[in-house]
Every structure is written in C-alpha cells, then in structure tokens.
C-alpha positions in Angstrom: 26.1 19.1 12.3 26.8 17.1 9.2 23.7 14.9 9.7 21.6 18.1 10.1 22.9 19.4 6.6 22.3 16.1 5.1 18.7 16.0 6.5 18.1 19.5 5.3 19.4 18.9 1.9 17.2 15.9 1.1 14.2 18.0 2.5 15.1 20.7 0.0 15.0 18.2 -2.9 11.3 17.3 -2.0 10.5 21.4 -1.5 11.8 21.9 -4.9 9.6 19.5 -6.6 6.3 21.3 -5.3 7.5 24.7 -6.6 7.2 23.1 -10.0 3.9 21.9 -10.2 2.0 13.3 -16.6 -0.7 12.0 -14.3 0.7 9.6 -11.9 -1.8 7.2 -10.4 -1.0 5.3 -7.2 0.9 2.1 -7.9 0.5 -1.0 -6.1 3.6 -0.6 -4.2 3.8 2.9 -2.2 7.0 2.6 -0.1 10.3 4.4 0.1 13.0 1.8 0.5 15.4 2.0 3.5 18.3 -0.2 4.8 15.8 -2.6 6.5 16.7 -6.3 5.3 15.9 -10.0 6.4 18.6 -11.7 8.0 20.6 -14.5 6.0 18.2 -17.5 5.5 15.2 -15.6 6.8 11.8 -15.5 5.1 9.7 -12.3 5.3 6.1 -11.3 4.1 4.8 -7.6 3.4 1.2 -6.9 2.5 0.8 -3.8 0.6 -2.5 -2.4 0.5 -3.8 1.1 -0.9 -7.1 2.4 -1.8 -7.8 5.4 -4.1 -10.5 7.3 -2.2 -10.8 9.9 -4.8 -8.8 8.6 -8.0 -8.7 9.0 -11.8 -12.3 8.6 -13.2 -11.0 8.2 -16.8 -8.2 6.0 -18.2 -5.0 7.6 -19.2 -4.7 5.2 -22.1 -7.0 2.6 -24.0 -7.4 -0.5 -21.7 -6.3 1.1 -18.4 -8.3 0.2 -15.3 -9.7 3.5 -13.6 -8.0 4.1 -10.4 -11.1 5.7 -8.8 -12.2 3.5 -5.8 -9.6 1.0 -6.7 -8.2 -1.5 -4.0 -4.9 -2.8 -4.5 -3.3 -5.6 -2.4 0.1 -7.0 -3.2 1.9 -9.7 -1.1 5.5 -9.5 -1.3 7.8 -12.3 0.0 11.3 -12.0 0.6 14.4 -14.1 1.6 17.7 -12.8 3.2 20.5 -14.2 1.0 23.3 -12.7 2.6 23.8 -9.7 5.1 24.1 -7.5 2.1 21.6 -9.1 -0.5 17.9 -9.8 -0.1 15.5 -11.2 -3.0 11.8 -10.6 -3.2 8.8 -11.5 -5.3 5.5 -9.3 -5.7 2.2 -10.8 -6.8 -0.2 -7.8 -7.1 -3.9 -7.9 -7.4 -6.6 -5.4 -7.5 -10.4 -4.8 -7.1 -11.9 -2.3 -9.8 -15.0 0.0 -9.0 -16.8 -2.8 -10.6 -16.2 -5.2 -7.8 -14.2 -7.7 -10.0 -10.9 -9.1 -8.8 -8.0 -9.0 -11.2 -4.4 -10.3 -11.0 -2.0 -7.8 -12.0 1.3 -9.6 -13.2 4.2 -10.3 -10.9 7.8 -8.8 -10.2 11.1 -10.0 -8.9 13.6 -7.8 -7.0 17.3 -8.1 -5.8 18.1 -5.5 -3.2 21.7 -4.6 -2.0 22.5 -2.6 1.1 26.4 -1.9 1.6 27.7 -3.4 4.6 28.3 -0.8 7.6 30.3 -0.8 11.0 28.2 -1.3 13.9 26.6 1.9 14.9 27.1 3.5 11.5 24.2 5.8 10.8 24.3 6.3 7.1 23.4 3.6 4.6 23.3 3.2 0.8 22.3 0.5 -1.6 20.3 -0.3 -4.8 17.2 -2.4 -5.5 16.7 -3.8 -9.1 13.3 -4.9 -10.1 11.8 -6.5 -13.2 8.5 -7.8 -14.0 5.4 -8.3 -16.1 2.2 -6.2 -15.8 -1.1 -6.6 -17.9 -2.2 -3.6 -20.0 -5.0 -2.6 -17.6 -2.2 -1.3 -15.2 0.5 -0.5 -17.6 1.2 0.3 -21.3 4.3 -1.6 -21.2 4.0 -5.5 -20.4 7.4 -5.7 -19.4 9.4 -3.1 -17.1 12.3 -2.6 -15.0 13.2 -0.3 -12.0 16.5 1.0 -10.7 16.1 2.2 -7.2 19.2 3.7 -5.6 18.7 4.1 -1.9 20.6 6.7 0.4 19.7 7.6 3.7 20.4 8.1 7.6 18.8 6.5 10.6 19.5 8.0 14.1 17.9 7.3 17.6 15.1 9.8 16.5 15.3 10.7 12.8 15.0 8.4 9.7 15.8 9.8 6.3 15.5 7.9 3.0 16.1 9.0 -0.6 15.1 6.7 -3.5 16.0 8.6 -6.9 14.1 6.0 -9.0 14.7 5.1 -12.6 11.5 3.5 -14.1 12.0 1.9 -17.6 9.6 0.3 -20.1 11.1 -2.9 -21.7 8.3 -3.6 -24.3 8.7 -2.3 -27.9 5.1 -0.5 -28.0 6.4 2.3 -25.9 9.4 4.4 -25.2 12.1 2.8 -23.3 13.7 6.0 -22.1 13.9 5.9 -18.2 11.7 8.2 -16.2 12.8 9.9 -13.1 10.3 9.2 -10.0 12.0 10.4 -7.1 10.8 9.2 -3.5 11.7 10.7 0.0 10.9 9.5 3.5 11.5 11.6 6.7 10.3 10.5 9.8 10.8 11.5 13.7 10.4 9.3 16.9 7.1 10.2 18.5 7.4 7.4 21.4 9.0 4.1 21.7 8.3 2.0 18.5 6.3 4.8 16.8 7.6 7.3 14.1 5.8 9.9 12.2 6.5 12.2 9.3 6.0 12.2 5.5 6.7 10.6 2.4 7.2 12.2 -0.9 6.7 10.6 -4.6 7.0 12.2 -7.9 7.0 11.7 -11.6 9.5 14.1 -13.4 9.3 12.4 -16.8 12.1 11.0 -19.1 15.5 11.6 -17.8 16.9 13.4 -20.9 13.9 15.7 -21.5 12.1 16.2 -18.3 8.6 17.1 -18.2 7.8 20.9 -18.0 7.3 22.0 -14.4 3.6 22.6 -15.1 3.1 18.9 -16.1 4.9 17.0 -13.3 2.9 15.1 -10.7 3.4 15.0 -6.9 2.1 13.1 -4.0 2.5 14.0 -0.4 1.8 11.4 2.5 1.4 11.9 6.2 2.7 8.4 7.6 3.1 6.7 10.8 5.3 3.7 11.3 4.6 1.2 14.2 7.1 -1.4 15.4 5.8 -4.0 17.8 8.3 -7.0 18.2 8.1 -8.8 14.8 5.0 -6.9 13.5 5.6 -3.5 11.8 2.9 -1.4 10.2 3.3 1.6 8.0 0.2 3.7 7.6 -0.6 7.0 5.5 -2.9 9.2 3.8 -1.7 10.8 0.5 -2.7 13.9 -1.3 -2.2 14.2 -5.0 -1.2 17.8 -6.4 -1.8 19.3 -9.7 -1.4 16.6 -12.5 -1.5 13.6 -10.0 -3.9 10.9 -11.4 -5.3 10.3 -7.8 -6.4 13.2 -5.5 -6.5 11.0 -2.2 -5.0 7.7 -1.4 -5.0 5.7 1.7 -2.0 3.0 2.1 -0.7 0.6 4.5 2.3 -1.9 4.6 2.0 -4.8 7.2 5.3 -6.5 7.5 6.5 -9.5 9.5 9.0 -12.1 9.2 8.5 -15.8 9.4 11.1 -18.8 9.7 
C-alpha cells in the first residue's frame, strides 16, 4: 500500500504542473535519472540523440541557435568509481537547420546513489554537474546542475523523480537557481520492455517562480528496451503552452564496455 501511495504522490506532482500552464527548448540530454550505475571499475557509454521535429523558429536571445529541425547528439562516457559513485563526461554536438555541425562545449558529472539492502525497492541520491556551453545554446557560458534523485523500482513499475536546480555561473545572467522538475513512470509490458511517460518542466527561479501561465511543460511517451548489455530509451515528446519546441523525438542508446 505504501508503494501505491508513493507512486500516486509523484504522479500528482506532474499533474499539478499541467494545471498551470519561459520557453524551454529541448536540451541535449533529455533524461530522468534513476538508480542505475556502472559497477566499480566499469566504463560505460550512452549516446543521447534528439531532434526538434517542430521547434522554435526564432532565437530566445541574441546569438542562440534556433531549435527548429536541430539534431543533437551527445556521447556520455561514464566510469564506476565505487558502488555508490559514478563519474561522467558529456561532449555535446549539434547540427543546425543550416546543415552545419557545431561543438557545444563539455560537462562533467558525479553521481551518488545511497547504498541499499538487497531487494530494497526505494532509491535516492544526487547528481552534480558542471560545464561550459557556447552562447549558441546558453546565455551563461558556465553552468551547474544539482539533481536530487528519488524513486522506486519494482518488478513491474519504475518511478523516478528529479527535482532539478539549474544554476548559471557566469556574471552576465542571474545566478538564482531555476526549478526544472523531471518525472519518469513506466510499467513492464513484457520481458525487457517497459513503457510509460516522462515529464519535464520549467518553473523559473526558486524564490519567485514563474506565473502559472508562463511555465513550460513537456510530456514524452517513452519505451525502454533492455537486451543483455544493450539498452535503448526512445520517446516522442509534446511541448505545451510556452514550451520552445512543440514536437521532439529522442533516444538514448546505452551499453557498457570494459
């Protein structure tokens, strides 16, 4: 019963966001973090790919790359330090609607997941990320993200909530943290296949949140496929109200290597 209550509570968080209805264009990484980690000493690689089927046709600020028909591909290299710590490196690139390919900086991360007893369903942790981005994808050249992770994984259900705080570190913009929650809920369809949804939102600065009418929301229908060491996450997302992109396709292809 407590698992059902927990699941319903997280779904209500996402539902509340949609009762409110800023522009949030699709980032290079569209993912809700869970408890999954590399084993100690194990290297891993994820390829994040997304395409703005119907994106923003005008830049939100001077120098921004328009997201309409933008293809983004981001290799993420990871390494298991201990059973509770994992490090990662992102190298994002993008192809604009002009057909040119651009390097979009780099980011480092450190992920912690609290140790659990065998068979324990609930998990929690924190991912910290810092990196550099050129002006075509961010008004702030340097940024930092704090991503708490809390969730539940059972035999049939996965629920994970990321109440993200995104902070600019450059002096040319406000450094007040922005609240950008993410939620993932999936259910087992068959062996190795789960289906459900992912939600992403932008609520504005922590101390003076955007009015409900100015918030941005995305909802993705997703499918996760696990075949031995080869995992794929695929989704189609719809942006609502103030979202910078209206339709986005995304995929994450993950596999470890020794």
